C-alpha positions as CSV (number, residue, x, y, z in Angstrom):
1,M,-3.9,13.7,-3.4
2,S,-1.3,13.6,-6.2
3,T,-0.7,10.6,-8.4
4,A,2.7,10.0,-6.7
5,E,1.0,10.2,-3.3
6,E,-1.7,7.7,-4.4
7,I,0.9,5.2,-5.6
8,S,3.0,5.7,-2.4
9,A,-0.1,5.0,-0.3
10,L,-0.8,1.8,-2.3
11,L,2.8,0.7,-1.9
12,V,2.8,1.2,1.8
13,S,-0.7,-0.2,2.6
14,N,-0.6,-3.2,0.2
15,F,3.1,-4.2,0.0
16,G,4.5,-3.0,3.2
17,T,7.0,-0.7,1.5
18,D,8.9,1.7,3.7
19,P,7.7,5.2,2.9
20,L,11.2,6.5,3.4
21,V,12.5,4.6,0.3
22,I,9.8,5.8,-2.1
23,A,11.1,8.3,-4.5
24,P,10.6,9.1,-8.3
25,E,14.0,7.8,-9.3
26,V,13.7,4.5,-7.4
27,P,13.4,1.4,-9.7
28,L,10.5,-0.8,-8.7
29,H,12.9,-3.8,-8.1
30,Q,14.4,-1.8,-5.2
31,L,11.0,-1.8,-3.6
32,R,11.0,-5.6,-3.8
33,L,8.2,-5.8,-6.3
34,D,8.3,-8.9,-8.5
35,S,6.3,-9.5,-11.6
36,L,3.2,-10.7,-9.6
37,A,3.4,-7.7,-7.3
38,L,3.7,-5.4,-10.3
39,E,0.5,-6.9,-11.8
40,E,-1.3,-6.5,-8.5
41,L,-0.1,-2.9,-8.3
42,R,-1.3,-2.2,-11.8
43,L,-4.8,-3.5,-10.9
44,L,-4.9,-1.5,-7.7
45,I,-4.0,1.6,-9.5
46,E,-6.7,1.0,-12.1
47,D,-9.3,0.4,-9.4
48,R,-8.3,3.4,-7.2
49,M,-7.6,5.9,-9.9
50,G,-10.1,4.8,-12.6
51,V,-7.5,4.6,-15.3
52,D,-7.0,1.7,-17.8
53,L,-3.5,0.4,-17.7
54,E,-4.2,-2.9,-19.6
55,D,-1.7,-2.1,-22.4
56,V,1.0,-0.9,-20.0
57,Q,3.9,-3.3,-19.4
58,L,5.5,-2.6,-16.1
59,T,8.9,-4.1,-15.4
60,S,11.0,-4.1,-12.2
61,R,13.4,-1.8,-14.0
62,D,10.9,1.0,-14.4
63,T,11.0,3.8,-11.9
64,L,8.2,5.2,-9.8
65,G,8.6,8.4,-11.8
66,R,8.0,6.6,-15.1
67,L,4.9,4.9,-13.6
68,V,3.5,8.3,-12.6
69,E,4.3,9.7,-16.1
70,T,2.5,6.8,-17.7
71,I,-0.6,7.3,-15.6
72,H,-0.6,11.0,-16.4
73,G,-0.4,10.1,-20.1
74,K,-3.4,7.7,-19.8
75,V,-5.5,10.2,-17.8
76,A,-4.8,13.0,-20.4
77,A,-5.6,10.7,-23.3
């Protein structure tokens, strides 16, 4: 499963996000993720993918594509 697919699965299963609206260019605020939900998503990603995102600041203006790129950068480091 790709990183984007993993994140999509987390969004659908934990936040009830409609899979049809999930796309790389979609800002996180359009998925109705507030600051608390973003923190929860960060922790879920860390747990599921085994990557440390402690120093990553997610905002609702970030896109799913940027989140995927950030994770790839952390995994490659």
